[in-house]
C-alpha positions in Angstrom: 109.7 170.0 79.5 110.6 166.8 77.8 113.2 166.9 75.0 112.4 164.1 72.5 114.3 163.4 69.3 113.3 161.2 66.4 116.0 159.8 64.1 114.5 158.4 60.9 115.7 158.7 57.3 112.2 158.2 55.9 110.3 161.4 56.2 106.9 159.7 56.2 107.9 157.4 59.0 109.5 160.2 61.0 106.3 162.3 60.6 104.1 159.4 61.7 106.1 158.8 64.8 106.1 162.5 65.6 102.3 162.6 65.4 102.0 159.6 67.8 104.5 161.2 70.3 102.6 164.5 70.1 99.3 162.8 70.7 100.7 160.9 73.6 102.1 164.1 75.1 98.8 165.9 74.6 96.7 163.2 76.2 99.1 163.0 79.2 99.5 166.8 79.5 103.3 166.5 79.0 105.0 169.6 77.6 107.6 168.5 75.1 109.9 169.7 72.4 110.0 167.1 69.6 112.8 167.3 67.0 113.0 165.1 63.9 116.4 164.3 62.3 116.7 162.8 58.8 119.2 160.1 59.7 122.0 159.2 61.9 124.6 161.7 60.5 122.0 164.5 60.6 121.4 163.7 64.3 125.1 163.2 65.3 126.2 166.4 63.5 123.3 168.5 64.8 125.1 169.9 67.8 122.1 169.2 70.0 123.7 167.7 73.1 120.8 167.1 75.4 117.8 164.8 75.0 115.5 163.0 77.4 114.3 160.4 75.0 115.5 159.4 71.5 113.6 157.2 69.1 116.1 155.7 66.5 115.2 153.9 63.4 117.4 150.8 63.2 117.6 150.4 59.5 118.8 153.7 57.9 121.1 154.3 55.0 124.6 155.8 55.4 124.7 155.2 59.2 122.2 152.8 60.8 120.5 153.0 64.1 122.9 150.7 65.9 126.0 152.7 64.9 124.1 156.0 65.7 123.4 154.6 69.2 127.0 153.4 69.6 128.4 156.8 68.8 125.9 158.5 71.1 126.7 156.2 73.9 130.4 157.2 73.7 129.5 160.5 75.2 126.0 160.0 76.7 125.0 157.0 78.8 121.9 158.6 80.3 119.5 159.4 77.5 116.7 156.9 77.0 117.0 155.2 73.7 114.0 153.5 72.0 114.6 151.6 68.7 112.1 151.6 65.9 112.3 148.8 63.3 110.3 147.2 60.5 111.5 143.7 61.4 110.4 141.8 64.5 113.3 139.4 64.1 116.0 142.1 63.9 118.8 141.0 66.3 120.3 143.9 68.3 122.5 144.3 71.3 120.0 146.1 73.6 121.9 145.4 76.8 125.2 146.7 75.5 123.6 150.0 74.3 121.0 150.2 77.1 118.0 150.3 74.8 114.8 150.7 76.8 112.4 149.3 74.2 111.9 148.5 70.6 108.7 149.3 68.6 107.6 148.0 65.2 106.8 150.0 62.2 104.3 151.1 61.2 104.1 152.8 64.6 100.8 153.1 66.5 99.7 155.3 69.3 99.5 152.2 71.5 103.1 151.1 70.8 104.4 154.6 71.3 102.4 154.9 74.6 103.9 151.7 75.9 107.4 152.8 75.1 106.8 156.3 76.5 105.3 154.9 79.7 108.5 152.9 80.3 110.6 156.0 79.5 108.6 158.1 82.0 109.0 155.5 84.7 112.7 155.5 84.2 112.7 159.3 84.3 110.5 159.3 87.4 107.3 160.5 85.7 103.8 159.1 85.6 102.0 156.6 83.4 99.8 156.8 80.4 96.3 158.1 79.8 96.3 156.0 76.6 94.7 152.5 76.8 
């Protein structure tokens, strides 16, 4: 069972990403629990201490995705992190935070499938049924 978290302070964007992840999991017969958090503080204060994959919106109010990832990495270096952003030119320190991939908003099933394929390879799983 995959444990996937989505951190996005925009409910519409979080819901769209969740739908894409659910569809990917359905098409690939992957059992998953998908949680949506309404921002970095909501996520960090949730008490949930295990995730396989986390999608983090880079540009959030209060605490942005970079700071959320930095705080997470203080205690967890294993979870796969995937950034989600509206700006293709957003500069981020992917190596420092071990960010597996970055996908652009609005998210699509194809972009989520590509990121999930990479994540599953890192986790030792199989590839996508989405083309």
